[in-house]
Steps between C-alpha positions, in 0.01 A plus 500: 500500500757756618420827674605758757315470832181697489125480444539392143676179607167385634397418141663163541183376675333475157790312347488128411590239762874427506614845396844609621505851662818703556451799729756773533493668841655835573689543822293476822183364326608144594411577862124478423405581144649237270538207728167555682248623244603332180607168656166469682318536173735256334484225767166569668424630845335236721281198428228691319725685262519459121811317377633622171793251476737790403875457541588827666855613541630838615827678435594780730679775307730722708582801289658836580184702558669839538672463171181413325329796654771717360432358157807287474489355150751226593273375778198493273693309233629236742152448641346459153765244407435308823124487423565373152711217643221410733250494208725260308536273810120468540440447130702189538307398816163558334603267215560227752172562678315488170642151431386382841150634441481317166587175669248555775225566248547157347422317829178292496179641654509230772740724686219747579534644846135453605353194662148418622475473880295246686219744561472550124615868522782592259797691638779642283846428632746786447868411481720796576809493270726639768869428452748413768822689564680298241222582248390133457118472452294287745363169368143485367222386735394132468147391577401158640299260288132522601387196694168320443452524879378825655407604854338806646596544871387864549173424683461500874284195530606269222756413228405395142720295274438354159644294220354633172585194294480122520599363836537165676402444863695250703275468810758292685743796492225775517665647191390635162754470215489699176487276197828502303843548652674837488859602546422709812352347816232718662316416819215669692323383814157594633265420788160539335301611807376862537633587846855591393527761780460238777825319553358248757247336266706546180772286659251212491403539128665266248730669255459435126794533256507620143804402293619576150825372360544129577285253309184416692352153551292335227129577490254237631170680498439773237251779579361756247396750765745719696569443871435716804698401802413595859528363854222368717729497800555774762183601684271325257353274776324808635176576316572875481848444358380239254316789329713796589832341402357246252179520309458878483859550373430203261191679371701823442787318327277296270299802388822698448701234315262224392166668428386197288555275803695261277793414726617221728550547873828350631459512875780458747431362846141400407392272779223243450254681723554824308443337158183332631355803684546743213454260206176672380658846510816389321290361216341837424836662475621263230364206304830322535583278798759634734861370509598443864874552507587260778274225370660474153812325383447532123631805317243746354555731204318832455514769229575753769477543879419777750599462864345702781167659588408872480368649820339843532510490887289360778166387360529745211415473129593832337315519173732773372791252507328227300468540119138365510407713804380209711363562854386311805162457336662304220689294756171413669356405163784244483400366845138479387611295198703269728251453784167649411381202296538244780211404723604469866370199695628557850357681801643828364207509256282789623128449555327838566245509775331798345517679163513834690788438735853585371749212518807576713805276507709535818848384411669378817835359611561173670533468876874436477590834333497861608265786394192303595175668609475396866132585533403355157166347617378840630613662176299247292198572720529874416529422130188287498313760708579770243348283228781286348501132408850396636735231375820439693783416267823342635715431195782240510762394253279213399183714432410458132530831325185450288304466826659810654424687179130395501459608857657849451330548162159441659559738786414869538744576784833356612641584849825390653811594701813595298673183382566275205142368493375842393663431162171320432365846439625444145193269459251768595276653237587861405299756703431254781615593857843424656563583868850454635563507873841665545702407818730742672824556309407352162335803330751512213482126428122496519476767230784371275397138513117493510390861462644497152287195411194701601601794285593275207171316495284804572383357829318702765787509748460545876809510716437451869814599705481362847561714805769435764244346734396251230853355468620216723842673513362749752496220762873427454653840424247753639312767304780758539773280346641629173391179327139611547523873551705582191575193278593732211797635693639145542465436128649822369832333429350176360312204635751287700405137549477526879243783472313336212467175699337678795230656282444200279570199723412616852192713444132393518188713479204549730262720295309785669152380410344845517766666284524204256121489459502852346737388234297185432184703462669710235613181321146367522348784299785481242414128462133568458572740218726239337226236537251724333728534194675160478274270698 
């Protein structure tokens, strides 16, 4: 296309890709008009512009303006001749471009410039056919071969990786190999524990490798169900963390990825006590026996594998993020299936003294730990005086879970100071009463860790926040110290270990019996209503 600089030249935007454009610019228009306006349309202006792939050249014509204005026939003739020469030149150029376009059209469709991303969204890739100063075109973009291994590392709390084809596990190397060698070696690593944001504990989690490329080891044990890999390390020895970082994320992941529950758990750092303590619960997640990574030497083959557990946050199951809209109520149904069919035989078995007195379980902490109720005997006396049957529950690592479940499931009220033992609130019946005694400085944790259990299970939740005079810290620091007077101010920039240890490891509670009695009386009438409906 050949034309004098002006509005009509803009018509080249509707021309086919690869068109050559020759622009004739009168004197002075090269300062802004030709070079700025037309070139920007031809090459694009910024990342969001449309690229027309037009070969744009300009020829500045310096003619004697005064003579033309006077009607000089000689000047007009010379200009016309010059334009005809330009037209001939670009006719030859267009012929060459046409031949190039014909060659390009014969390329196979596999050179398409769009590729599916890992998040399954499709993005078109635009290649600008800009030319360098020597007019040599840039090379075409080349796309990597898609690997069978994929990882999503965009979440705050966890990573997820998978191999969507046959894979071989070599437990001695903590490595999954894709089946069949490829020319390109591809390696990913993951620590399948949902506290990614916490460097201290993640440094202690075993890393699992995923490799494609080299030939993997031969298969010893063949499985028909896919594998789900996670770690039972980290904080798992703590009862709260066993559920917060383990079984609740496992519940979310299974219902998001394996709704038919036909999968095999491959567990890293699964200690003997953990396997024994949670055996009944593990069985209701999957009918297949678990594969303990460190206890196996034989290779295992799976049709696919997912590594990592999905977490929605502290003690949270967000139904909007699960395809089947599961909630805490569904999680408790799973606990009922695991522990509700067992008959406890120990002293934890509750024997009511009266059919009319609500059963209250006071969950306490051992004498060698902090956050104990110093005047516990007097508190129990008040509870009985109000009208409760009281059972004192001191859980240990060796307490059988089916007995703990039976005790909580038979109760109407559970009371305890903030701590891991309150995780047993998961065993309470919906609409029963849960009272949490909140020490100074742990308001946020009390709500995030155990308050959310109450909300999730539709429990009648009572939060008793102790006063400064009820904390043992007042004897050491004085009631006007910032630790007691304004703990929120100390935690505005986080919760440093030295401050956390004071609130969690140095503090005991001496309850104000008059003030605490009022909260207990409210809990009593809630429990009576629950008894009337549920028994």
